[in-house]
C-alpha positions in Angstrom: -0.3 0.1 -0.1 3.0 2.3 0.7 4.5 1.8 -2.9 0.8 2.5 -4.6 0.5 5.2 -2.6 3.5 6.8 -3.3 3.1 6.2 -7.2 -0.6 7.3 -7.1 1.2 10.3 -5.9 2.1 11.5 -9.4 -1.5 12.9 -9.7 -0.8 15.2 -7.0 1.5 18.4 -7.5 2.2 20.0 -4.3 5.4 21.9 -5.5 4.0 24.7 -2.8 3.8 22.5 0.3 6.6 24.4 2.1 5.6 28.0 1.1 1.8 28.4 1.0 -1.2 27.2 3.5 -2.8 23.7 3.5 -5.3 21.9 5.6 -3.9 18.9 7.9 -4.9 16.4 5.0 -3.0 17.6 2.6 0.1 17.6 5.0 -0.8 13.6 6.1 -0.7 12.9 2.2 2.5 14.5 1.9 3.9 12.8 4.5 2.7 9.6 3.9 2.9 9.4 0.0 6.7 9.4 0.1 7.8 6.0 2.0 7.9 3.6 -1.0 11.4 3.0 -0.9 11.2 2.5 2.9 8.6 0.3 2.3 10.8 -1.6 -0.6 13.4 -1.9 2.4 11.1 -3.2 5.1 9.8 -6.1 2.0 13.3 -7.0 1.5 14.1 -8.1 5.3 10.6 -9.3 5.8 11.6 -11.3 2.5 14.9 -12.3 4.1 13.3 -13.5 7.8 11.3 -15.5 6.3 13.0 -17.2 3.6 16.4 -17.0 4.1 16.0 -17.6 7.9 14.0 -21.0 7.0 17.2 -22.1 4.6 19.6 -21.1 7.7 17.6 -23.8 9.6 17.5 -26.3 7.1 21.3 -26.4 6.5 21.5 -28.4 9.7 19.2 -31.1 8.2 20.8 -34.2 6.5 17.6 -34.6 4.3 18.4 -32.7 0.5 16.1 -29.8 0.4 16.8 -27.8 -3.2 14.8 -29.4 -4.8 11.6 -28.7 -2.9 13.1 -25.2 -2.0 13.5 -23.9 -5.5 9.7 -25.3 -6.6 8.3 -23.3 -3.8 10.4 -20.4 -4.9 9.6 -20.5 -8.9 5.9 -21.5 -7.9 5.4 -18.6 -5.5 7.3 -16.2 -8.0 5.9 -16.8 -11.6 2.5 -17.6 -10.7 1.7 -13.9 -10.2 4.7 -12.8 -12.3 3.7 -13.9 -16.0 0.1 -12.9 -16.0 1.0 -9.7 -14.3 3.3 -9.1 -17.4 0.9 -10.2 -19.5 -1.8 -7.7 -18.1 0.8 -5.0 -18.1 1.3 -5.4 -21.6 -2.3 -4.9 -22.8 -2.8 -2.2 -20.6 0.3 -0.3 -21.8 -0.9 -1.3 -25.3 -3.9 0.5 -25.1 -3.1 3.0 -23.5 -0.1 4.2 -25.9 -3.0 3.8 -28.6 -6.3 5.8 -27.1 -3.8 8.5 -25.4 -0.9 9.3 -27.8 -1.1 12.9 -27.0 -0.5 12.5 -23.1 3.2 12.7 -23.3 3.3 10.1 -20.8 4.2 7.1 -22.7 7.0 9.1 -24.7 8.5 10.6 -21.4 12.4 9.7 -21.1 12.0 7.6 -18.3 10.2 5.3 -20.3 12.5 5.4 -23.5 13.1 1.6 -24.7 10.7 0.0 -22.2 8.0 -1.0 -24.3 10.0 -3.6 -26.7 8.4 -7.0 -26.3 11.6 -8.9 -25.6 11.8 -6.7 -22.3 8.9 -9.1 -20.9 11.3 -12.4 -21.9 14.0 -10.3 -19.9 11.7 -9.8 -17.3 10.9 -13.4 -17.3 14.4 -14.1 -16.9 14.9 -11.6 -13.7 17.1 -9.1 -15.6 14.6 -5.8 -15.7 16.4 -2.8 -14.0 19.6 -5.0 -13.8 21.0 -6.3 -17.2 17.8 -5.2 -18.9 15.1 -2.3 -19.6 12.2 -2.9 -17.5 9.2 -4.3 -19.0 6.7 -1.4 -20.0 5.6 0.7 -17.4 5.7 -2.1 -14.5 8.6 -0.6 -12.9 8.2 -2.0 -9.4 9.3 -5.3 -10.6 12.5 -4.8 -10.6 13.0 -5.4 -6.6 11.7 -8.9 -8.0 14.1 -9.5 -10.1 16.6 -9.0 -7.3 14.4 -10.9 -4.8 14.5 -13.8 -7.5 18.1 -13.8 -7.2 18.6 -13.8 -3.5 16.4 -16.8 -3.4 18.7 -18.7 -5.8 21.8 -17.7 -4.9 21.5 -17.8 -1.1 21.4 -21.3 -0.5 24.0 -22.2 -3.2 26.5 -19.6 -0.7 25.1 -21.6 2.0 25.4 -25.1 0.9 29.0 -25.8 1.9 27.6 -25.3 5.7 24.8 -27.8 5.0 25.3 -31.3 5.7 22.6 -32.7 2.7 25.1 -32.8 0.2 28.5 -34.0 -1.1 31.6 -31.4 -0.2 32.3 -31.8 -3.7 28.9 -30.6 -4.6 28.5 -28.2 -2.1 31.8 -26.2 -3.0 30.4 -26.2 -6.8 27.0 -24.5 -5.7 29.0 -22.4 -3.7 31.1 -21.0 -6.6 28.0 -20.9 -9.0 26.1 -19.1 -6.4 29.6 -16.3 -5.9 29.5 -16.1 -9.8 25.9 -15.3 -10.2 26.0 -12.5 -7.3 29.4 -11.2 -9.0 27.5 -11.1 -12.5 24.3 -9.5 -10.8 26.2 -7.0 -9.3 28.3 -5.6 -12.3 25.4 -3.0 -13.4 24.8 0.2 -11.4 21.9 -0.9 -9.3 20.2 -1.7 -5.8 20.7 -5.8 -6.1 23.8 -5.4 -3.7 22.7 -3.3 -0.8 19.0 -5.1 -1.3 21.5 -8.2 -0.8 22.6 -6.8 2.6 19.2 -5.7 3.8 17.8 -9.1 2.9 20.5 -11.2 4.7 19.9 -8.7 7.9 16.4 -10.4 7.5 17.9 -13.7 7.2 20.4 -14.0 9.9 18.1 -11.9 12.3 16.1 -15.5 12.6 18.8 -17.1 14.0 19.3 -14.5 17.1 18.2 -16.6 20.5 16.8 -13.5 22.1 15.5 -10.3 21.4 17.9 -6.8 21.4 14.8 -4.7 23.0 11.9 -6.8 24.9 9.7 -3.9 24.7 7.5 -4.3 21.5 6.4 -0.9 21.8 10.0 0.6 22.6 11.0 -2.0 19.2 8.2 -0.1 17.2 9.2 3.3 18.4 12.6 3.0 17.4 11.6 2.0 13.7 9.0 4.9 13.1 11.6 7.5 14.7 14.1 6.0 11.9 11.9 6.3 9.6 10.4 9.4 10.1 13.5 11.1 10.3 14.9 9.6 7.0 11.6 10.5 5.3 12.0 14.3 6.4 15.7 14.1 5.6 15.5 12.4 2.3 15.6 15.6 0.5 17.8 18.0 2.6 21.0 19.5 1.3 23.0 17.2 3.8 21.9 13.7 2.1 22.5 15.3 -1.5 26.0 16.8 -0.8 27.0 13.0 1.0 25.3 10.2 -1.2 27.0 7.7 1.4 24.6 9.0 4.2 21.6 7.5 1.7 23.4 3.9 2.5 23.6 4.4 6.3 19.6 5.8 6.2 18.6 2.8 4.5 20.9 0.5 6.5 19.4 2.4 9.6 15.7 1.5 8.3 16.4 -2.2 7.3 18.3 -2.5 10.9 15.6 -1.2 13.1 13.3 -3.0 11.2 14.7 -6.2 11.4 15.3 -5.4 15.3 11.4 -5.0 15.6 10.8 -8.4 13.9 13.0 -10.1 16.4 11.0 -8.6 19.2 8.0 -9.2 17.8 9.1 -13.0 17.1 9.5 -13.4 20.9 6.8 -11.0 22.3 3.5 -13.0 23.6 0.4 -13.2 21.5 -1.3 -10.8 24.0 1.6 -8.3 23.0 0.6 -4.6 21.2 -0.4 -6.5 17.9 -2.8 -9.2 19.7 -5.9 -9.5 17.7 -4.9 -8.0 14.6 -3.4 -11.0 12.8 -6.4 -12.2 10.9 -6.2 -8.9 9.1 -2.7 -8.9 8.4 -3.2 -12.5 6.7 -6.1 -11.4 4.4 -4.4 -8.5 3.2 -1.1 -10.3 2.7 -2.9 -12.6 0.5 -2.6 -10.1 -2.3 -0.2 -8.2 -1.6 1.9 -9.4 -3.7 -0.6 -9.3 -6.5 -1.1 -5.4 -5.7 2.9 -4.9 -5.9 2.7 -6.7 -9.5 -0.2 -5.1 -10.9 -0.6 -1.3 -9.7 1.9 0.4 -11.9 0.6 -0.2 -15.5 -3.1 1.1 -14.0 -1.6 4.1 -12.2 0.4 5.5 -15.5 -3.0 4.2 -17.7 -5.3 6.8 -15.3 -2.4 9.3 -15.4 -2.3 9.3 -19.1 -5.8 9.3 -19.7 -6.0 12.8 -17.6 -3.1 13.8 -19.9 -5.2 13.2 -22.6 -8.5 14.3 -21.6 -7.7 17.3 -19.8 -4.6 19.0 -21.2 -1.2 17.5 -20.6 -0.2 20.3 -17.7 -3.0 19.4 -15.9 -1.3 16.8 -13.5 1.5 19.8 -12.9 -1.1 22.0 -11.8 -1.8 22.2 -7.6 -4.3 19.8 -6.8 -8.3 20.3 -7.2 -10.7 18.3 -5.8 -10.7 16.2 -9.3 -7.0 15.3 -8.6 -7.9 14.1 -5.5 -10.9 11.9 -6.7 -8.6 10.6 -9.3 -5.8 9.4 -6.7 -7.9 8.0 -4.6 -9.8 6.0 -7.4 -6.8 4.8 -8.5 -5.7 3.6 -5.1 -8.9 2.1 -4.2 -9.3 0.7 -8.5 -6.0 -1.2 -7.9 -6.0 -2.8 -5.0 -9.9 -4.0 -5.9 -8.5 -5.4 -8.9 -5.4 -7.0 -7.2 -7.5 -8.6 -5.2 -9.3 -10.3 -8.0 -6.5 -11.2 -9.9 -5.1 -12.5 -6.7 -8.3 -14.9 -6.6 -7.1 -16.5 -10.0 -3.2 -16.3 -9.6 -1.7 -15.7 -6.0 -4.3 -18.3 -4.5 -3.5 -20.9 -6.6 -0.2 -20.7 -5.3 -0.5 -24.1 -3.6 -2.3 -25.9 -6.3 0.1 -24.7 -8.9 3.0 -26.4 -6.5 1.5 -29.7 -6.4 1.2 -29.5 -9.7 4.3 -29.1 -10.8 5.4 -31.6 -8.0 3.5 -34.0 -9.9 4.4 -33.2 -12.9 8.3 -34.0 -11.7 7.5 -36.6 -10.1 5.4 -38.4 -13.2 8.4 -37.3 -15.0 10.7 -39.4 -13.1 8.6 -42.5 -13.0 8.7 -42.3 -16.8 12.2 -42.2 -16.9 12.7 -44.6 -14.8 10.2 -47.2 -16.7 11.7 -46.1 -19.8 15.2 -47.6 -17.9 13.7 -50.7 -17.1 12.3 -51.4 -21.0 15.4 -51.4 -22.1 16.8 -54.0 -20.2 13.4 -56.4 -20.4 11.5 -58.2 -23.2 8.7 -56.3 -24.9 6.2 -58.2 -22.3 8.1 -57.8 -19.4 8.0 -53.8 -20.5 4.3 -53.8 -20.8 4.0 -55.2 -17.3 6.2 -52.9 -15.7 4.4 -49.8 -17.0 0.9 -51.1 -16.4 2.5 -51.4 -12.8 3.3 -47.8 -12.8 0.0 -46.7 -14.0 -1.7 -48.3 -11.6 0.9 -47.0 -8.5 -0.1 -43.6 -10.3 -3.7 -44.2 -10.6 -3.8 -45.6 -6.6 
């Protein structure tokens, strides 16, 4: 929601926020509509905590885990991503055809993004790393980072696991290190994001919280985020880019500390009773993240085409506010129904892939048996295998 609100903010021009009088609602919007970057940092930490932390725990097991892990990650990502890319291509195509005079789709920051080949690069998780983004769906840059964290982290971890032969483990480590090096060559957020993700992962191993009070941990995070939000465009930050890195690190660290406190806090703590609400919202949060941007730019282009190219540069009128909130409501509603067809089917898709892999493995075994038996024996073996599958 923080990312969606930040992107919907393109419809609200508040260039006079520091010089003109405004109501409390305008100031609240100005403050809340600029947390999209911090929200992505929080997302990286949560992902590292849930996915990377689980891998750190699995390394102690003696049973192989890589195949199931990769199957889970690929099914989770692609059941939403591929339909989202298709949806984005369609809505961008329509918007460019019916709103050609808006100036939005021809803006310099969209140069080269509408090449259909970019969709293939996005499927290969190269958007905004080694290739341009696919259409207006810029937020998928973080998904590329995420996917490569999912792939490389277990490879780097394998030498410290006991489930695989050492030669396999060190070969996997070399492959993971090579992939991280290649992904780090272009100038992007990949490497720092990996650091935030790793902070979340290793937080999972902490034996006790640094701060026992949930209220104090929450206050530390909110104060840090607020200070970084207000200082983001300050002259000191601009003059010293390294401070931006330190600011991002502070946000990631204080949120990881909050996660650690929550992990050990009693169920009757500060957030008691609202877990079910979070669960319902998280059920379509990925879909919302993956689908909202094309709709935002479609509405932005429509407003520019119908109301004038300079309309969105004007100080906000009631129509500006109506459109901004309509985009937020419309994007959230669309994402919910989109998720019912995609994200909600993740478990089914995962089981389908798992069964397909198992079936292919059984067929391979049958083929191997057939090569060493007579035709009559081969048919009998195949029949037995089919009977096992049916049962």
